[in-house]
PyMOL Python script that loads the backbone (N, CA, C, O; Angstrom):
from pymol import cmd

cmd.read_pdbstr("""\
ATOM      1  N   MET A   1      59.388 -73.742 149.427  1.00  0.00           N
ATOM      2  CA  MET A   1      60.378 -73.194 148.529  1.00  0.00           C
ATOM      3  C   MET A   1      61.383 -72.397 149.356  1.00  0.00           C
ATOM      4  O   MET A   1      61.038 -71.786 150.367  1.00  0.00           O
ATOM      5  N   TYR A   2      62.620 -72.420 148.905  1.00  0.00           N
ATOM      6  CA  TYR A   2      63.691 -71.692 149.579  1.00  0.00           C
ATOM      7  C   TYR A   2      64.362 -70.741 148.602  1.00  0.00           C
ATOM      8  O   TYR A   2      64.496 -71.038 147.415  1.00  0.00           O
ATOM      9  N   LYS A   3      64.777 -69.603 149.116  1.00  0.00           N
ATOM     10  CA  LYS A   3      65.598 -68.653 148.374  1.00  0.00           C
ATOM     11  C   LYS A   3      67.026 -68.860 148.863  1.00  0.00           C
ATOM     12  O   LYS A   3      67.306 -68.736 150.055  1.00  0.00           O
ATOM     13  N   ALA A   4      67.929 -69.179 147.934  1.00  0.00           N
ATOM     14  CA  ALA A   4      69.343 -69.343 148.267  1.00  0.00           C
ATOM     15  C   ALA A   4      70.078 -68.068 147.887  1.00  0.00           C
ATOM     16  O   ALA A   4      69.877 -67.520 146.803  1.00  0.00           O
ATOM     17  N   LYS A   5      70.929 -67.605 148.791  1.00  0.00           N
ATOM     18  CA  LYS A   5      71.792 -66.451 148.541  1.00  0.00           C
ATOM     19  C   LYS A   5      73.227 -66.943 148.691  1.00  0.00           C
ATOM     20  O   LYS A   5      73.657 -67.330 149.777  1.00  0.00           O
ATOM     21  N   ILE A   6      73.961 -66.921 147.575  1.00  0.00           N
ATOM     22  CA  ILE A   6      75.275 -67.550 147.506  1.00  0.00           C
ATOM     23  C   ILE A   6      76.329 -66.483 147.241  1.00  0.00           C
ATOM     24  O   ILE A   6      76.153 -65.630 146.371  1.00  0.00           O
ATOM     25  N   ILE A   7      77.412 -66.533 147.987  1.00  0.00           N
ATOM     26  CA  ILE A   7      78.540 -65.628 147.783  1.00  0.00           C
ATOM     27  C   ILE A   7      79.762 -66.469 147.439  1.00  0.00           C
ATOM     28  O   ILE A   7      80.141 -67.371 148.187  1.00  0.00           O
ATOM     29  N   VAL A   8      80.374 -66.162 146.297  1.00  0.00           N
ATOM     30  CA  VAL A   8      81.567 -66.868 145.830  1.00  0.00           C
ATOM     31  C   VAL A   8      82.726 -65.873 145.860  1.00  0.00           C
ATOM     32  O   VAL A   8      82.630 -64.787 145.289  1.00  0.00           O
ATOM     33  N   THR A   9      83.816 -66.241 146.522  1.00  0.00           N
ATOM     34  CA  THR A   9      84.994 -65.375 146.597  1.00  0.00           C
ATOM     35  C   THR A   9      86.247 -66.181 146.329  1.00  0.00           C
ATOM     36  O   THR A   9      86.288 -67.395 146.531  1.00  0.00           O
ATOM     37  N   LEU A  10      87.271 -65.475 145.869  1.00  0.00           N
ATOM     38  CA  LEU A  10      88.566 -66.120 145.728  1.00  0.00           C
ATOM     39  C   LEU A  10      89.072 -66.509 147.111  1.00  0.00           C
ATOM     40  O   LEU A  10      88.818 -65.808 148.091  1.00  0.00           O
ATOM     41  N   ARG A  11      89.779 -67.613 147.188  1.00  0.00           N
ATOM     42  CA  ARG A  11      90.377 -68.002 148.463  1.00  0.00           C
ATOM     43  C   ARG A  11      91.345 -66.928 148.913  1.00  0.00           C
ATOM     44  O   ARG A  11      91.927 -66.222 148.089  1.00  0.00           O
ATOM     45  N   LYS A  12      91.515 -66.804 150.215  1.00  0.00           N
ATOM     46  CA  LYS A  12      92.374 -65.759 150.780  1.00  0.00           C
ATOM     47  C   LYS A  12      93.804 -65.862 150.274  1.00  0.00           C
ATOM     48  O   LYS A  12      94.509 -64.855 150.222  1.00  0.00           O
ATOM     49  N   THR A  13      94.251 -67.063 149.899  1.00  0.00           N
ATOM     50  CA  THR A  13      95.628 -67.256 149.444  1.00  0.00           C
ATOM     51  C   THR A  13      95.822 -66.899 147.970  1.00  0.00           C
ATOM     52  O   THR A  13      96.952 -66.890 147.482  1.00  0.00           O
ATOM     53  N   ILE A  14      94.733 -66.606 147.256  1.00  0.00           N
ATOM     54  CA  ILE A  14      94.790 -66.285 145.831  1.00  0.00           C
ATOM     55  C   ILE A  14      94.817 -64.768 145.655  1.00  0.00           C
ATOM     56  O   ILE A  14      93.978 -64.064 146.216  1.00  0.00           O
ATOM     57  N   LEU A  15      95.767 -64.268 144.887  1.00  0.00           N
ATOM     58  CA  LEU A  15      95.849 -62.847 144.585  1.00  0.00           C
ATOM     59  C   LEU A  15      94.588 -62.405 143.854  1.00  0.00           C
ATOM     60  O   LEU A  15      94.116 -63.093 142.949  1.00  0.00           O
ATOM     61  N   ASP A  16      94.047 -61.265 144.244  1.00  0.00           N
ATOM     62  CA  ASP A  16      92.828 -60.724 143.639  1.00  0.00           C
ATOM     63  C   ASP A  16      93.158 -59.394 142.953  1.00  0.00           C
ATOM     64  O   ASP A  16      92.997 -58.334 143.558  1.00  0.00           O
ATOM     65  N   PRO A  17      93.622 -59.439 141.686  1.00  0.00           N
ATOM     66  CA  PRO A  17      94.003 -58.193 141.017  1.00  0.00           C
ATOM     67  C   PRO A  17      92.840 -57.219 140.836  1.00  0.00           C
ATOM     68  O   PRO A  17      93.039 -56.005 140.882  1.00  0.00           O
ATOM     69  N   GLN A  18      91.646 -57.731 140.633  1.00  0.00           N
ATOM     70  CA  GLN A  18      90.489 -56.848 140.501  1.00  0.00           C
ATOM     71  C   GLN A  18      90.215 -56.128 141.824  1.00  0.00           C
ATOM     72  O   GLN A  18      89.911 -54.936 141.837  1.00  0.00           O
ATOM     73  N   GLY A  19      90.324 -56.852 142.920  1.00  0.00           N
ATOM     74  CA  GLY A  19      90.154 -56.242 144.234  1.00  0.00           C
ATOM     75  C   GLY A  19      91.204 -55.181 144.501  1.00  0.00           C
ATOM     76  O   GLY A  19      90.897 -54.122 145.048  1.00  0.00           O
ATOM     77  N   LYS A  20      92.452 -55.462 144.114  1.00  0.00           N
ATOM     78  CA  LYS A  20      93.536 -54.486 144.289  1.00  0.00           C
ATOM     79  C   LYS A  20      93.271 -53.228 143.464  1.00  0.00           C
ATOM     80  O   LYS A  20      93.505 -52.118 143.943  1.00  0.00           O
ATOM     81  N   ALA A  21      92.788 -53.386 142.235  1.00  0.00           N
ATOM     82  CA  ALA A  21      92.488 -52.232 141.381  1.00  0.00           C
ATOM     83  C   ALA A  21      91.387 -51.381 142.002  1.00  0.00           C
ATOM     84  O   ALA A  21      91.475 -50.154 142.000  1.00  0.00           O
ATOM     85  N   VAL A  22      90.355 -52.026 142.532  1.00  0.00           N
ATOM     86  CA  VAL A  22      89.263 -51.285 143.176  1.00  0.00           C
ATOM     87  C   VAL A  22      89.783 -50.571 144.421  1.00  0.00           C
ATOM     88  O   VAL A  22      89.441 -49.414 144.665  1.00  0.00           O
ATOM     89  N   GLU A  23      90.605 -51.259 145.204  1.00  0.00           N
ATOM     90  CA  GLU A  23      91.162 -50.634 146.415  1.00  0.00           C
ATOM     91  C   GLU A  23      92.011 -49.420 146.048  1.00  0.00           C
ATOM     92  O   GLU A  23      91.925 -48.383 146.705  1.00  0.00           O
ATOM     93  N   HIS A  24      92.826 -49.542 145.010  1.00  0.00           N
ATOM     94  CA  HIS A  24      93.650 -48.409 144.572  1.00  0.00           C
ATOM     95  C   HIS A  24      92.754 -47.236 144.158  1.00  0.00           C
ATOM     96  O   HIS A  24      93.041 -46.086 144.492  1.00  0.00           O
ATOM     97  N   SER A  25      91.679 -47.527 143.437  1.00  0.00           N
ATOM     98  CA  SER A  25      90.747 -46.475 143.019  1.00  0.00           C
ATOM     99  C   SER A  25      90.072 -45.826 144.216  1.00  0.00           C
ATOM    100  O   SER A  25      89.903 -44.607 144.250  1.00  0.00           O
ATOM    101  N   LEU A  26      89.687 -46.627 145.191  1.00  0.00           N
ATOM    102  CA  LEU A  26      89.088 -46.076 146.416  1.00  0.00           C
ATOM    103  C   LEU A  26      90.059 -45.122 147.101  1.00  0.00           C
ATOM    104  O   LEU A  26      89.670 -44.036 147.531  1.00  0.00           O
ATOM    105  N   HIS A  27      91.319 -45.529 147.199  1.00  0.00           N
ATOM    106  CA  HIS A  27      92.331 -44.674 147.824  1.00  0.00           C
ATOM    107  C   HIS A  27      92.515 -43.388 147.023  1.00  0.00           C
ATOM    108  O   HIS A  27      92.677 -42.313 147.600  1.00  0.00           O
ATOM    109  N   SER A  28      92.490 -43.496 145.681  1.00  0.00           N
ATOM    110  CA  SER A  28      92.625 -42.320 144.820  1.00  0.00           C
ATOM    111  C   SER A  28      91.478 -41.335 145.030  1.00  0.00           C
ATOM    112  O   SER A  28      91.648 -40.125 144.877  1.00  0.00           O
ATOM    113  N   LEU A  29      90.315 -41.865 145.382  1.00  0.00           N
ATOM    114  CA  LEU A  29      89.148 -41.013 145.643  1.00  0.00           C
ATOM    115  C   LEU A  29      89.111 -40.483 147.078  1.00  0.00           C
ATOM    116  O   LEU A  29      88.183 -39.772 147.463  1.00  0.00           O
ATOM    117  N   GLY A  30      90.124 -40.838 147.856  1.00  0.00           N
ATOM    118  CA  GLY A  30      90.197 -40.331 149.226  1.00  0.00           C
ATOM    119  C   GLY A  30      89.686 -41.285 150.291  1.00  0.00           C
ATOM    120  O   GLY A  30      89.683 -40.942 151.473  1.00  0.00           O
ATOM    121  N   TYR A  31      89.255 -42.473 149.898  1.00  0.00           N
ATOM    122  CA  TYR A  31      88.754 -43.452 150.867  1.00  0.00           C
ATOM    123  C   TYR A  31      89.911 -44.327 151.356  1.00  0.00           C
ATOM    124  O   TYR A  31      89.937 -45.535 151.123  1.00  0.00           O
ATOM    125  N   THR A  32      90.858 -43.695 152.034  1.00  0.00           N
ATOM    126  CA  THR A  32      92.074 -44.401 152.445  1.00  0.00           C
ATOM    127  C   THR A  32      91.842 -45.358 153.611  1.00  0.00           C
ATOM    128  O   THR A  32      92.714 -46.166 153.932  1.00  0.00           O
ATOM    129  N   GLN A  33      90.690 -45.276 154.239  1.00  0.00           N
ATOM    130  CA  GLN A  33      90.364 -46.185 155.341  1.00  0.00           C
ATOM    131  C   GLN A  33      90.046 -47.590 154.834  1.00  0.00           C
ATOM    132  O   GLN A  33      90.056 -48.538 155.619  1.00  0.00           O
ATOM    133  N   CYS A  34      89.767 -47.743 153.546  1.00  0.00           N
ATOM    134  CA  CYS A  34      89.387 -49.036 152.969  1.00  0.00           C
ATOM    135  C   CYS A  34      90.632 -49.873 152.698  1.00  0.00           C
ATOM    136  O   CYS A  34      91.637 -49.368 152.197  1.00  0.00           O
ATOM    137  N   SER A  35      90.554 -51.163 153.035  1.00  0.00           N
ATOM    138  CA  SER A  35      91.692 -52.052 152.784  1.00  0.00           C
ATOM    139  C   SER A  35      91.203 -53.487 152.606  1.00  0.00           C
ATOM    140  O   SER A  35      90.043 -53.802 152.872  1.00  0.00           O
ATOM    141  N   ASN A  36      92.113 -54.350 152.150  1.00  0.00           N
ATOM    142  CA  ASN A  36      91.823 -55.774 151.943  1.00  0.00           C
ATOM    143  C   ASN A  36      90.592 -55.988 151.063  1.00  0.00           C
ATOM    144  O   ASN A  36      89.741 -56.824 151.367  1.00  0.00           O
ATOM    145  N   THR A  37      90.504 -55.239 149.986  1.00  0.00           N
ATOM    146  CA  THR A  37      89.359 -55.295 149.077  1.00  0.00           C
ATOM    147  C   THR A  37      89.396 -56.589 148.267  1.00  0.00           C
ATOM    148  O   THR A  37      90.412 -56.913 147.653  1.00  0.00           O
ATOM    149  N   ARG A  38      88.299 -57.317 148.269  1.00  0.00           N
ATOM    150  CA  ARG A  38      88.170 -58.557 147.502  1.00  0.00           C
ATOM    151  C   ARG A  38      86.897 -58.459 146.664  1.00  0.00           C
ATOM    152  O   ARG A  38      85.887 -57.921 147.117  1.00  0.00           O
ATOM    153  N   ILE A  39      86.952 -58.972 145.461  1.00  0.00           N
ATOM    154  CA  ILE A  39      85.809 -58.963 144.560  1.00  0.00           C
ATOM    155  C   ILE A  39      85.289 -60.397 144.429  1.00  0.00           C
ATOM    156  O   ILE A  39      86.073 -61.342 144.344  1.00  0.00           O
ATOM    157  N   GLY A  40      83.988 -60.550 144.414  1.00  0.00           N
ATOM    158  CA  GLY A  40      83.404 -61.885 144.295  1.00  0.00           C
ATOM    159  C   GLY A  40      82.135 -61.855 143.461  1.00  0.00           C
ATOM    160  O   GLY A  40      81.858 -60.893 142.745  1.00  0.00           O
ATOM    161  N   LYS A  41      81.372 -62.933 143.573  1.00  0.00           N
ATOM    162  CA  LYS A  41      80.101 -63.063 142.845  1.00  0.00           C
ATOM    163  C   LYS A  41      78.984 -63.275 143.864  1.00  0.00           C
ATOM    164  O   LYS A  41      79.177 -63.917 144.897  1.00  0.00           O
ATOM    165  N   TYR A  42      77.829 -62.727 143.556  1.00  0.00           N
ATOM    166  CA  TYR A  42      76.638 -62.924 144.375  1.00  0.00           C
ATOM    167  C   TYR A  42      75.571 -63.546 143.493  1.00  0.00           C
ATOM    168  O   TYR A  42      75.276 -63.033 142.413  1.00  0.00           O
ATOM    169  N   ILE A  43      74.993 -64.642 143.945  1.00  0.00           N
ATOM    170  CA  ILE A  43      73.999 -65.374 143.156  1.00  0.00           C
ATOM    171  C   ILE A  43      72.775 -65.610 144.032  1.00  0.00           C
ATOM    172  O   ILE A  43      72.909 -65.995 145.194  1.00  0.00           O
ATOM    173  N   GLU A  44      71.597 -65.384 143.493  1.00  0.00           N
ATOM    174  CA  GLU A  44      70.337 -65.724 144.164  1.00  0.00           C
ATOM    175  C   GLU A  44      69.577 -66.694 143.279  1.00  0.00           C
ATOM    176  O   GLU A  44      69.540 -66.539 142.059  1.00  0.00           O
ATOM    177  N   LEU A  45      68.974 -67.691 143.898  1.00  0.00           N
ATOM    178  CA  LEU A  45      68.114 -68.594 143.134  1.00  0.00           C
ATOM    179  C   LEU A  45      67.081 -69.218 144.053  1.00  0.00           C
ATOM    180  O   LEU A  45      67.275 -69.308 145.265  1.00  0.00           O
ATOM    181  N   ASP A  46      65.983 -69.645 143.456  1.00  0.00           N
ATOM    182  CA  ASP A  46      64.911 -70.314 144.190  1.00  0.00           C
ATOM    183  C   ASP A  46      65.060 -71.820 144.027  1.00  0.00           C
ATOM    184  O   ASP A  46      65.429 -72.311 142.960  1.00  0.00           O
ATOM    185  N   ILE A  47      64.767 -72.541 145.101  1.00  0.00           N
ATOM    186  CA  ILE A  47      64.818 -74.006 145.078  1.00  0.00           C
ATOM    187  C   ILE A  47      63.437 -74.514 145.471  1.00  0.00           C
ATOM    188  O   ILE A  47      62.938 -74.217 146.556  1.00  0.00           O
ATOM    189  N   ASP A  48      62.836 -75.272 144.587  1.00  0.00           N
ATOM    190  CA  ASP A  48      61.462 -75.732 144.769  1.00  0.00           C
ATOM    191  C   ASP A  48      61.438 -77.028 145.590  1.00  0.00           C
ATOM    192  O   ASP A  48      61.305 -78.126 145.049  1.00  0.00           O
ATOM    193  N   THR A  49      61.570 -76.868 146.896  1.00  0.00           N
ATOM    194  CA  THR A  49      61.444 -77.980 147.837  1.00  0.00           C
ATOM    195  C   THR A  49      61.056 -77.403 149.193  1.00  0.00           C
ATOM    196  O   THR A  49      61.345 -76.244 149.490  1.00  0.00           O
ATOM    197  N   ASP A  50      60.398 -78.221 150.012  1.00  0.00           N
ATOM    198  CA  ASP A  50      60.059 -77.806 151.369  1.00  0.00           C
ATOM    199  C   ASP A  50      61.041 -78.377 152.385  1.00  0.00           C
ATOM    200  O   ASP A  50      60.903 -78.137 153.585  1.00  0.00           O
ATOM    201  N   ASP A  51      62.033 -79.133 151.913  1.00  0.00           N
ATOM    202  CA  ASP A  51      63.017 -79.783 152.777  1.00  0.00           C
ATOM    203  C   ASP A  51      64.303 -78.961 152.795  1.00  0.00           C
ATOM    204  O   ASP A  51      65.008 -78.887 151.789  1.00  0.00           O
ATOM    205  N   GLU A  52      64.608 -78.343 153.939  1.00  0.00           N
ATOM    206  CA  GLU A  52      65.779 -77.471 154.044  1.00  0.00           C
ATOM    207  C   GLU A  52      67.083 -78.236 153.802  1.00  0.00           C
ATOM    208  O   GLU A  52      68.000 -77.703 153.176  1.00  0.00           O
ATOM    209  N   LYS A  53      67.178 -79.475 154.290  1.00  0.00           N
ATOM    210  CA  LYS A  53      68.390 -80.272 154.073  1.00  0.00           C
ATOM    211  C   LYS A  53      68.592 -80.575 152.592  1.00  0.00           C
ATOM    212  O   LYS A  53      69.717 -80.546 152.094  1.00  0.00           O
ATOM    213  N   LYS A  54      67.502 -80.864 151.896  1.00  0.00           N
ATOM    214  CA  LYS A  54      67.588 -81.118 150.459  1.00  0.00           C
ATOM    215  C   LYS A  54      68.024 -79.854 149.721  1.00  0.00           C
ATOM    216  O   LYS A  54      68.869 -79.917 148.827  1.00  0.00           O
ATOM    217  N   ALA A  55      67.455 -78.713 150.090  1.00  0.00           N
ATOM    218  CA  ALA A  55      67.831 -77.440 149.465  1.00  0.00           C
ATOM    219  C   ALA A  55      69.315 -77.153 149.697  1.00  0.00           C
ATOM    220  O   ALA A  55      70.013 -76.731 148.775  1.00  0.00           O
ATOM    221  N   ALA A  56      69.798 -77.376 150.912  1.00  0.00           N
ATOM    222  CA  ALA A  56      71.218 -77.163 151.219  1.00  0.00           C
ATOM    223  C   ALA A  56      72.096 -78.108 150.408  1.00  0.00           C
ATOM    224  O   ALA A  56      73.155 -77.708 149.923  1.00  0.00           O
ATOM    225  N   GLY A  57      71.668 -79.343 150.261  1.00  0.00           N
ATOM    226  CA  GLY A  57      72.421 -80.314 149.472  1.00  0.00           C
ATOM    227  C   GLY A  57      72.522 -79.905 148.009  1.00  0.00           C
ATOM    228  O   GLY A  57      73.569 -80.063 147.381  1.00  0.00           O
ATOM    229  N   ILE A  58      71.435 -79.381 147.480  1.00  0.00           N
ATOM    230  CA  ILE A  58      71.427 -78.922 146.092  1.00  0.00           C
ATOM    231  C   ILE A  58      72.430 -77.780 145.916  1.00  0.00           C
ATOM    232  O   ILE A  58      73.194 -77.763 144.951  1.00  0.00           O
ATOM    233  N   ILE A  59      72.425 -76.837 146.843  1.00  0.00           N
ATOM    234  CA  ILE A  59      73.348 -75.702 146.751  1.00  0.00           C
ATOM    235  C   ILE A  59      74.790 -76.163 146.919  1.00  0.00           C
ATOM    236  O   ILE A  59      75.674 -75.687 146.206  1.00  0.00           O
ATOM    237  N   GLU A  60      75.043 -77.079 147.847  1.00  0.00           N
ATOM    238  CA  GLU A  60      76.409 -77.600 148.024  1.00  0.00           C
ATOM    239  C   GLU A  60      76.917 -78.221 146.723  1.00  0.00           C
ATOM    240  O   GLU A  60      78.035 -77.938 146.294  1.00  0.00           O
ATOM    241  N   GLU A  61      76.100 -79.062 146.099  1.00  0.00           N
ATOM    242  CA  GLU A  61      76.497 -79.709 144.843  1.00  0.00           C
ATOM    243  C   GLU A  61      76.675 -78.690 143.728  1.00  0.00           C
ATOM    244  O   GLU A  61      77.684 -78.714 143.023  1.00  0.00           O
ATOM    245  N   ALA A  62      75.704 -77.794 143.561  1.00  0.00           N
ATOM    246  CA  ALA A  62      75.787 -76.792 142.497  1.00  0.00           C
ATOM    247  C   ALA A  62      76.984 -75.872 142.710  1.00  0.00           C
ATOM    248  O   ALA A  62      77.654 -75.478 141.755  1.00  0.00           O
ATOM    249  N   GLY A  63      77.245 -75.536 143.965  1.00  0.00           N
ATOM    250  CA  GLY A  63      78.382 -74.672 144.271  1.00  0.00           C
ATOM    251  C   GLY A  63      79.706 -75.309 143.902  1.00  0.00           C
ATOM    252  O   GLY A  63      80.598 -74.645 143.373  1.00  0.00           O
ATOM    253  N   GLN A  64      79.833 -76.595 144.182  1.00  0.00           N
ATOM    254  CA  GLN A  64      81.077 -77.301 143.883  1.00  0.00           C
ATOM    255  C   GLN A  64      81.223 -77.632 142.402  1.00  0.00           C
ATOM    256  O   GLN A  64      82.334 -77.617 141.871  1.00  0.00           O
ATOM    257  N   LYS A  65      80.109 -77.930 141.728  1.00  0.00           N
ATOM    258  CA  LYS A  65      80.166 -78.362 140.327  1.00  0.00           C
ATOM    259  C   LYS A  65      80.110 -77.220 139.320  1.00  0.00           C
ATOM    260  O   LYS A  65      80.692 -77.325 138.241  1.00  0.00           O
ATOM    261  N   LEU A  66      79.419 -76.130 139.655  1.00  0.00           N
ATOM    262  CA  LEU A  66      79.171 -75.100 138.652  1.00  0.00           C
ATOM    263  C   LEU A  66      79.426 -73.672 139.128  1.00  0.00           C
ATOM    264  O   LEU A  66      80.076 -72.895 138.429  1.00  0.00           O
ATOM    265  N   LEU A  67      78.929 -73.327 140.290  1.00  0.00           N
ATOM    266  CA  LEU A  67      78.931 -71.929 140.707  1.00  0.00           C
ATOM    267  C   LEU A  67      80.292 -71.409 141.139  1.00  0.00           C
ATOM    268  O   LEU A  67      80.529 -70.202 141.101  1.00  0.00           O
ATOM    269  N   SER A  68      81.190 -72.298 141.549  1.00  0.00           N
ATOM    270  CA  SER A  68      82.527 -71.873 141.970  1.00  0.00           C
ATOM    271  C   SER A  68      83.575 -72.798 141.376  1.00  0.00           C
ATOM    272  O   SER A  68      83.273 -73.912 140.948  1.00  0.00           O
ATOM    273  N   ASN A  69      84.796 -72.324 141.359  1.00  0.00           N
ATOM    274  CA  ASN A  69      85.944 -73.138 140.990  1.00  0.00           C
ATOM    275  C   ASN A  69      86.582 -73.599 142.297  1.00  0.00           C
ATOM    276  O   ASN A  69      87.256 -72.805 142.952  1.00  0.00           O
ATOM    277  N   PRO A  70      86.393 -74.856 142.697  1.00  0.00           N
ATOM    278  CA  PRO A  70      86.851 -75.299 144.016  1.00  0.00           C
ATOM    279  C   PRO A  70      88.364 -75.214 144.212  1.00  0.00           C
ATOM    280  O   PRO A  70      88.831 -75.269 145.350  1.00  0.00           O
ATOM    281  N   VAL A  71      89.132 -75.083 143.151  1.00  0.00           N
ATOM    282  CA  VAL A  71      90.579 -74.941 143.281  1.00  0.00           C
ATOM    283  C   VAL A  71      90.938 -73.539 143.764  1.00  0.00           C
ATOM    284  O   VAL A  71      91.885 -73.367 144.532  1.00  0.00           O
ATOM    285  N   MET A  72      90.179 -72.533 143.313  1.00  0.00           N
ATOM    286  CA  MET A  72      90.526 -71.138 143.589  1.00  0.00           C
ATOM    287  C   MET A  72      89.513 -70.378 144.441  1.00  0.00           C
ATOM    288  O   MET A  72      89.838 -69.335 145.008  1.00  0.00           O
ATOM    289  N   GLU A  73      88.291 -70.892 144.533  1.00  0.00           N
ATOM    290  CA  GLU A  73      87.225 -70.117 145.164  1.00  0.00           C
ATOM    291  C   GLU A  73      86.559 -70.878 146.311  1.00  0.00           C
ATOM    292  O   GLU A  73      86.528 -72.109 146.341  1.00  0.00           O
ATOM    293  N   ASP A  74      86.039 -70.112 147.234  1.00  0.00           N
ATOM    294  CA  ASP A  74      85.194 -70.625 148.311  1.00  0.00           C
ATOM    295  C   ASP A  74      83.800 -70.056 148.100  1.00  0.00           C
ATOM    296  O   ASP A  74      83.629 -69.030 147.441  1.00  0.00           O
ATOM    297  N   PHE A  75      82.805 -70.731 148.665  1.00  0.00           N
ATOM    298  CA  PHE A  75      81.460 -70.170 148.605  1.00  0.00           C
ATOM    299  C   PHE A  75      80.753 -70.405 149.928  1.00  0.00           C
ATOM    300  O   PHE A  75      81.000 -71.387 150.627  1.00  0.00           O
ATOM    301  N   THR A  76      79.877 -69.482 150.244  1.00  0.00           N
ATOM    302  CA  THR A  76      78.998 -69.604 151.405  1.00  0.00           C
ATOM    303  C   THR A  76      77.586 -69.320 150.915  1.00  0.00           C
ATOM    304  O   THR A  76      77.389 -68.703 149.868  1.00  0.00           O
ATOM    305  N   PHE A  77      76.612 -69.777 151.683  1.00  0.00           N
ATOM    306  CA  PHE A  77      75.228 -69.518 151.283  1.00  0.00           C
ATOM    307  C   PHE A  77      74.325 -69.481 152.499  1.00  0.00           C
ATOM    308  O   PHE A  77      74.638 -70.016 153.563  1.00  0.00           O
ATOM    309  N   THR A  78      73.199 -68.831 152.298  1.00  0.00           N
ATOM    310  CA  THR A  78      72.127 -68.852 153.284  1.00  0.00           C
ATOM    311  C   THR A  78      70.862 -69.297 152.560  1.00  0.00           C
ATOM    312  O   THR A  78      70.713 -69.105 151.354  1.00  0.00           O
ATOM    313  N   LEU A  79      69.973 -69.886 153.315  1.00  0.00           N
ATOM    314  CA  LEU A  79      68.671 -70.305 152.793  1.00  0.00           C
ATOM    315  C   LEU A  79      67.590 -69.573 153.557  1.00  0.00           C
ATOM    316  O   LEU A  79      67.656 -69.439 154.779  1.00  0.00           O
ATOM    317  N   GLU A  80      66.601 -69.106 152.833  1.00  0.00           N
ATOM    318  CA  GLU A  80      65.475 -68.412 153.434  1.00  0.00           C
ATOM    319  C   GLU A  80      64.195 -69.044 152.924  1.00  0.00           C
ATOM    320  O   GLU A  80      63.954 -69.092 151.718  1.00  0.00           O
ATOM    321  N   LYS A  81      63.383 -69.524 153.835  1.00  0.00           N
ATOM    322  CA  LYS A  81      62.114 -70.144 153.438  1.00  0.00           C
ATOM    323  C   LYS A  81      61.185 -69.043 152.940  1.00  0.00           C
ATOM    324  O   LYS A  81      61.021 -68.008 153.587  1.00  0.00           O
ATOM    325  N   THR A  82      60.581 -69.285 151.777  1.00  0.00           N
ATOM    326  CA  THR A  82      59.650 -68.324 151.215  1.00  0.00           C
ATOM    327  C   THR A  82      58.256 -68.945 151.213  1.00  0.00           C
ATOM    328  O   THR A  82      58.109 -70.161 151.337  1.00  0.00           O
ATOM    329  N   GLY A  83      57.243 -68.109 151.072  1.00  0.00           N
ATOM    330  CA  GLY A  83      55.881 -68.606 151.074  1.00  0.00           C
ATOM    331  C   GLY A  83      55.425 -69.162 149.752  1.00  0.00           C
ATOM    332  O   GLY A  83      54.328 -69.711 149.652  1.00  0.00           O
ATOM    333  N   GLU A  84      56.258 -69.026 148.721  1.00  0.00           N
ATOM    334  CA  GLU A  84      55.861 -69.484 147.387  1.00  0.00           C
ATOM    335  C   GLU A  84      55.986 -70.982 147.248  1.00  0.00           C
ATOM    336  O   GLU A  84      56.806 -71.608 147.920  1.00  0.00           O
ATOM    337  N   ASN A  85      55.185 -71.554 146.390  1.00  0.00           N
ATOM    338  CA  ASN A  85      55.271 -72.982 146.040  1.00  0.00           C
ATOM    339  C   ASN A  85      54.904 -73.195 144.605  1.00  0.00           C
ATOM    340  O   ASN A  85      54.917 -74.328 144.126  1.00  0.00           O
TER     341      ASN A  85
END
""", "prot")
cmd.dss("prot")
cmd.show_as("cartoon", "prot")
cmd.util.cbc("prot")
cmd.orient("prot")
C-alpha cells in the first residue's frame, strides 16, 4: 500500500487573488518579509497496491481527471510505501 501526498496549485501564470489577500494580511500583521504567496490544495490518500508504478499511474490519472483543473492548475505528488495492506 502507498500513501500519496498531492499538492495542487494554480499555475504561475494565473493570478491568485486568495494568495494576494493572504499576503496583504501578513504584511498588515508585520510579516513584511513574506512575498509571492500562493494558495493551493493538499490531498492525502491511500492506494491499495504494492506496485509503485501502478500507484503513480493512478495518481497521474486522478490528478488530471479530478483532483486538478489542468487548464489552470499544476499538481505534484509523492508516494510513501506503508506497511498496511
